[in-house]
C-alpha positions as CSV (number, residue, x, y, z in Angstrom):
1,X,104.3,146.7,95.0
2,X,107.7,144.9,96.0
3,X,107.1,142.1,93.3
4,X,106.3,144.4,90.5
5,X,109.7,146.6,91.4
6,X,111.6,143.5,91.9
7,X,110.2,142.5,88.3
8,X,111.0,145.6,86.6
9,X,114.7,145.4,88.1
10,X,115.3,142.4,86.8
11,X,114.2,143.1,83.2
12,X,116.0,146.7,83.6
13,X,119.3,144.3,84.3
14,X,118.6,142.2,81.1
15,X,118.5,145.1,78.9
16,X,121.5,146.5,80.6
17,X,123.6,143.9,79.9
18,X,122.0,142.9,76.4
19,X,122.7,146.9,75.1
20,X,126.4,146.4,76.4
21,X,127.3,143.2,73.7
22,X,124.3,144.0,71.1
23,X,126.5,144.0,68.0
24,X,129.5,141.8,69.4
25,X,127.9,139.0,67.5
26,X,127.7,140.7,64.1
27,X,130.6,143.1,64.2
28,X,131.3,142.8,60.6
29,X,127.9,143.1,59.0
30,X,126.7,145.7,61.3
31,X,129.7,148.2,60.5
32,X,128.6,147.9,57.0
33,X,125.2,148.6,57.6
34,X,126.4,151.9,59.7
35,X,129.2,152.8,57.5
36,X,131.8,152.7,60.3
37,X,135.0,150.3,60.6
38,X,134.8,147.4,62.5
39,X,137.0,148.8,65.4
40,X,134.8,151.9,65.9
41,X,131.8,149.6,66.4
42,X,133.4,147.5,68.5
43,X,134.5,150.3,70.9
44,X,130.8,150.5,71.9
45,X,131.1,147.3,74.2
46,X,134.4,148.6,75.6
47,X,132.6,151.6,77.3
48,X,130.9,149.3,80.0
49,X,134.0,147.9,81.4
50,X,135.8,151.4,81.2
51,X,132.7,153.5,83.1
52,X,132.4,150.5,85.4
53,X,136.1,151.1,86.7
54,X,135.6,154.6,86.8
55,X,132.2,154.8,88.3
56,X,131.8,151.7,90.7
57,X,133.0,153.3,94.0
58,X,131.0,156.7,93.2
59,X,127.9,154.9,92.3
60,X,128.1,152.6,95.4
61,X,128.6,155.7,97.6
62,X,125.5,157.6,95.9
63,X,123.2,154.7,96.7
64,X,124.3,154.7,100.2
65,X,123.3,158.1,100.3
66,X,119.8,158.1,98.7
67,X,119.3,154.8,97.5
68,X,116.1,155.3,95.6
69,X,117.2,158.3,93.7
70,X,120.2,156.6,92.0
71,X,118.7,153.4,91.3
72,X,116.0,155.6,89.5
73,X,119.1,157.0,87.6
74,X,120.5,153.8,86.7
75,X,117.3,152.5,85.5
76,X,116.5,155.5,83.2
77,X,119.6,155.5,82.1
78,X,119.5,152.1,80.7
79,X,115.8,152.9,79.3
80,X,117.0,155.9,77.4
81,X,120.0,153.5,76.2
82,X,118.1,150.5,75.0
83,X,114.9,152.1,74.0
84,X,116.8,155.6,72.4
85,X,118.2,153.2,69.6
86,X,115.3,152.9,68.0
87,X,115.1,156.6,66.8
88,X,118.1,156.6,65.1
89,X,121.2,154.3,63.2
90,X,123.6,157.0,63.2
91,X,126.4,155.6,64.8
92,X,127.3,158.8,67.1
93,X,123.5,158.7,68.7
94,X,124.3,155.1,69.1
95,X,127.4,156.2,70.7
96,X,125.6,158.2,72.9
97,X,123.0,155.6,73.9
98,X,125.9,153.2,74.8
99,X,127.6,155.7,77.1
100,X,124.2,156.3,78.9
101,X,124.1,152.3,79.2
102,X,127.8,152.3,80.5
103,X,126.6,155.1,82.8
104,X,123.7,153.3,84.1
105,X,125.0,149.8,84.9
106,X,127.3,150.5,87.8
107,X,124.4,151.9,89.9
108,X,122.2,148.7,88.6
109,X,124.7,146.3,89.7
110,X,125.5,147.5,93.2
111,X,122.0,148.1,93.8
112,X,121.8,144.4,94.0
113,X,122.7,144.1,97.9
114,X,121.2,147.4,99.5
115,X,118.0,146.6,97.6
116,X,117.7,143.0,98.5
117,X,118.8,143.5,101.8
118,X,116.3,146.1,102.5
119,X,113.3,144.7,100.9
120,X,113.7,141.0,101.7
121,X,116.0,140.5,104.8
122,X,116.9,136.8,105.3
123,X,115.5,136.3,101.9
124,X,118.2,138.1,100.4
125,X,120.1,135.4,98.7
126,X,117.4,134.4,96.5
127,X,116.8,137.9,95.1
128,X,120.2,138.2,94.5
129,X,120.3,135.1,92.6
130,X,117.5,135.9,90.5
131,X,119.2,139.6,90.0
132,X,122.4,137.8,89.1
133,X,120.5,135.5,86.6
134,X,119.2,138.2,84.9
135,X,122.5,139.8,84.4
136,X,124.0,137.0,83.0
137,X,120.9,136.1,80.8
138,X,120.9,139.6,79.2
139,X,124.6,139.0,77.9
140,X,123.9,135.3,76.7
141,X,120.6,136.2,75.1
142,X,122.4,139.1,73.0
143,X,125.4,136.8,72.1
144,X,123.3,133.9,71.3
145,X,120.7,135.4,69.3
146,X,122.7,138.5,68.1
147,X,123.4,136.9,64.3
148,X,120.1,135.1,64.0
149,X,118.0,138.3,65.1
150,X,119.9,140.5,62.5
151,X,119.3,137.9,60.0
152,X,115.8,138.0,60.6
153,X,115.3,141.6,60.3
154,X,118.6,143.6,60.5
155,X,119.7,146.4,63.1
156,X,115.7,146.8,63.9
157,X,115.1,143.4,65.1
158,X,118.9,143.2,66.4
159,X,117.8,145.8,69.3
160,X,114.1,145.3,69.5
161,X,114.6,142.9,72.3
162,X,116.9,144.8,74.8
163,X,114.4,148.1,73.9
164,X,111.3,146.0,74.8
165,X,112.4,144.6,78.3
166,X,113.7,148.2,79.2
167,X,110.5,149.6,78.4
168,X,108.6,147.0,80.2
169,X,111.1,147.3,82.9
170,X,111.2,151.3,83.7
171,X,107.2,151.1,83.5
172,X,107.2,148.3,86.1
173,X,109.7,150.7,88.1
174,X,107.7,153.8,87.8
175,X,104.8,152.3,88.5
176,X,105.7,150.3,91.6
177,X,108.4,152.4,93.2
178,X,106.4,155.2,95.2
179,X,104.9,152.0,97.2
180,X,108.6,151.0,98.3
181,X,110.6,152.8,101.1
182,X,114.1,152.5,100.9
183,X,116.7,153.8,103.3
184,X,118.0,157.2,103.0
185,X,120.9,158.8,105.0
186,X,120.4,162.1,106.5
187,X,124.1,162.8,106.6
188,X,126.5,160.7,104.3
189,X,130.0,161.0,105.7
190,X,133.0,159.7,103.7
191,X,134.9,158.2,106.4
192,X,132.0,155.5,106.3
193,X,133.7,154.4,103.0
194,X,136.9,154.2,105.2
195,X,135.4,151.2,107.2
196,X,134.9,149.7,104.3
197,X,138.5,149.8,103.2
198,X,139.4,148.6,106.8
199,X,137.5,145.2,106.3
200,X,140.1,142.6,105.6
201,X,137.1,139.9,104.3
202,X,136.2,142.5,101.6
203,X,139.6,142.8,99.9
204,X,139.9,139.0,100.0
205,X,136.4,138.7,98.6
206,X,137.4,141.4,95.7
207,X,140.5,139.0,95.2
208,X,138.8,135.8,94.9
209,X,135.9,137.2,92.7
210,X,138.6,138.7,90.3
211,X,140.5,135.8,90.1
212,X,137.3,133.7,89.2
213,X,136.0,136.2,86.8
214,X,139.5,136.4,84.9
215,X,139.5,132.6,84.5
216,X,135.9,132.8,83.0
217,X,136.5,136.0,80.6
218,X,139.7,133.9,79.8
219,X,138.1,131.1,78.3
220,X,135.3,133.3,76.6
221,X,138.2,135.2,75.0
222,X,141.1,133.1,74.2
223,X,139.8,129.4,74.3
224,X,139.8,129.1,70.6
225,X,143.1,130.2,69.3
226,X,144.8,128.2,72.4
227,X,143.0,124.9,71.3
228,X,144.2,125.6,67.9
229,X,147.4,123.8,68.8
230,X,145.9,120.4,69.7
231,X,143.1,120.7,66.6
232,X,140.1,121.4,69.0
233,X,139.6,125.2,68.1
234,X,136.6,124.2,66.2
235,X,134.8,123.1,69.6
236,X,135.8,126.0,71.4
237,X,132.6,128.1,71.0
238,X,130.5,125.0,71.7
239,X,132.6,124.1,75.0
240,X,132.3,128.0,76.6
241,X,128.3,127.7,75.7
242,X,128.0,124.9,77.7
243,X,130.2,126.3,80.7
244,X,127.6,129.4,80.5
245,X,124.6,127.5,80.1
246,X,125.4,125.2,83.3
247,X,126.4,128.1,85.1
248,X,123.1,129.6,84.7
249,X,121.9,126.6,86.3
250,X,124.1,127.0,88.9
251,X,123.2,130.6,89.6
252,X,119.5,129.7,89.6
253,X,120.1,126.4,92.1
254,X,123.1,127.1,94.3
255,X,123.7,130.6,96.3
256,X,120.3,130.4,98.2
257,X,121.2,126.8,99.4
258,X,124.6,127.9,100.3
259,X,123.3,131.0,102.2
260,X,120.6,129.1,104.1
261,X,123.4,127.1,105.7
262,X,126.0,129.5,105.9
263,X,128.5,127.7,104.1
264,X,130.0,130.4,101.7
265,X,133.4,130.1,102.9
266,X,133.4,126.4,102.8
267,X,131.8,126.4,99.5
268,X,134.7,128.5,97.8
269,X,137.4,126.4,99.6
270,X,135.7,123.4,98.2
271,X,135.1,124.5,94.6
272,X,138.6,126.4,93.9
273,X,141.2,123.3,94.0
274,X,138.6,121.2,92.1
275,X,138.6,123.7,89.2
276,X,142.2,124.1,89.4
277,X,142.6,120.2,89.4
278,X,140.8,120.2,86.1
279,X,142.7,122.7,84.5
280,X,146.0,120.4,85.7
281,X,144.4,117.6,83.9
282,X,143.8,119.4,80.8
283,X,147.3,120.2,80.5
284,X,148.2,116.6,80.6
285,X,145.1,115.3,78.8
286,X,143.1,116.9,76.4
287,X,140.0,115.8,74.2
288,X,136.8,117.2,73.4
289,X,134.9,115.1,75.8
290,X,137.2,116.0,78.6
291,X,136.9,119.5,77.7
292,X,133.2,119.9,77.6
293,X,132.9,117.8,80.9
294,X,135.3,119.8,82.9
295,X,134.0,123.2,81.5
296,X,131.1,122.5,82.1
297,X,131.3,121.5,85.8
298,X,133.4,124.2,86.2
299,X,130.8,126.9,84.9
300,X,128.1,125.3,87.1
301,X,130.1,126.0,90.2
302,X,131.6,129.1,89.4
303,X,129.1,131.6,88.2
304,X,127.0,131.2,91.5
305,X,130.2,132.3,93.6
306,X,129.3,136.5,92.2
307,X,125.8,135.9,93.9
308,X,127.3,133.9,97.0
309,X,129.8,137.0,97.4
310,X,127.0,139.7,97.0
311,X,125.0,137.8,99.8
312,X,128.2,137.7,102.2
313,X,128.2,141.8,101.8
314,X,124.6,141.7,102.5
315,X,124.9,139.6,105.7
316,X,128.0,140.6,107.2
317,X,128.3,144.3,106.3
318,X,126.1,147.4,107.9
319,X,123.2,148.2,105.9
320,X,124.8,152.1,105.7
321,X,127.6,150.8,103.4
322,X,125.9,148.0,101.4
323,X,126.5,150.0,98.4
324,X,130.1,151.1,99.0
325,X,131.0,147.7,99.8
326,X,129.6,146.3,96.5
327,X,131.5,149.0,94.6
328,X,134.7,148.2,96.5
329,X,134.7,144.7,95.8
330,X,133.6,145.2,92.3
331,X,136.6,147.6,91.3
332,X,139.0,145.0,93.1
333,X,137.9,142.0,91.1
334,X,137.3,144.2,87.8
335,X,141.0,145.7,88.0
336,X,142.4,142.1,88.6
337,X,140.3,140.0,85.7
338,X,141.0,142.8,83.2
339,X,145.0,142.4,83.9
340,X,144.6,138.9,83.8
341,X,142.9,138.6,80.6
342,X,145.0,141.1,78.9
343,X,148.3,139.1,80.1
344,X,146.8,135.8,78.7
345,X,147.2,136.7,75.1
346,X,151.0,136.0,75.8
347,X,150.1,132.1,76.7
348,X,147.7,131.4,73.8
349,X,150.6,129.6,71.8
350,X,149.6,125.9,72.9
351,X,146.7,124.6,74.9
352,X,149.3,123.4,77.8
353,X,150.8,126.4,78.3
354,X,147.3,128.3,78.6
355,X,145.9,126.0,81.0
356,X,148.8,126.3,83.1
357,X,148.1,130.3,82.8
358,X,144.4,129.3,84.1
359,X,145.8,127.2,86.7
360,X,147.6,129.8,88.5
361,X,144.5,132.5,89.5
362,X,142.6,129.7,90.9
363,X,145.2,128.2,92.6
364,X,146.0,131.7,94.5
365,X,142.1,132.0,94.9
366,X,142.1,128.8,96.8
367,X,145.1,130.4,99.0
368,X,142.9,133.2,99.8
369,X,139.9,131.3,100.8
370,X,142.0,129.9,103.5
371,X,142.4,133.3,104.8
372,X,138.8,134.0,104.9
373,X,136.5,134.0,107.9
374,X,134.5,131.1,108.5
375,X,130.8,132.4,107.6
376,X,129.0,129.8,109.9
377,X,130.9,130.6,112.6
378,X,130.3,134.3,112.6
379,X,126.7,133.5,112.0
380,X,126.5,131.5,115.2
381,X,128.8,134.4,117.0
382,X,126.1,136.9,116.2
383,X,123.2,134.5,117.2
384,X,124.8,133.8,120.4
385,X,125.2,137.9,121.3
386,X,121.4,138.5,120.3
């Protein structure tokens, strides 16, 4: 039953992320079909980050209170969002479905750590990696195949994959969840969240994740106009695609190996100055080969950091606050990444200025890693006490 539930969880996460950006690759085309403006249709995707910022802390607290109940809530909201779109292509109905998906997403993403920790123990890192991979794949699939699916069969074909994954996922979840036990707090006290706020390592991890996510979001959002000054704007999409593909490979290969050896701190201290160096080089010497190589390596190293940070929470936080801690780190990171991504629009006039801007958050992230406790020493200390 545990395996079936995990597979269902993976499918639901994929569907959630696919719903988020379903229309992004075909905004101008789909807006004509729906008889709405491009801006109005584009607002559908905005609901996800907005709801995440609002709900990440409450969803984490509720998951700590009664994991099974709120995990099911997030799964059902996502199922409704993805499959409900099959019923009508009226814009306002699509908005209702999108809001349902945006409501469910924080409950799914903040469930990664408590789910993996409660059901898989020391194999937690591998499960978090699988769920993280599904999260990225859902987004990448929707962005990469959207135009092709729309060309093949219009809106029906565009929404079908996410709907199919959500139906399969919810069936597996409903079939198997009765046979799986989760922790349920008899009494949840809000002061438990106070213990999360007092943890210096969680503040640092949230900031490191935020600066890393901001760097990646900036590349996905602003690389093309920034490269116009050096005549490389035509390769921006391919460069980001390579970074994403390499990142997916990294998520599949790296986190469990790092966790097994308790090298989380060392890993983050090692990759941040290397990526900062890549951006410094791009300031002074840029061509398509260097761009593809550096962004590919950066993606391979950066994307696994999410799963590694989630595994840190599972390893070093008490089980009673796994959801709350995940929500707090998510809120901190998202606030930083949104601010830095919005700020980047003032630095895209030239490639040199743009890569100088990207160097700053990565450098700050490196400085913060120096303040992070060494997880190998913590693990050794815990083992000695036992």
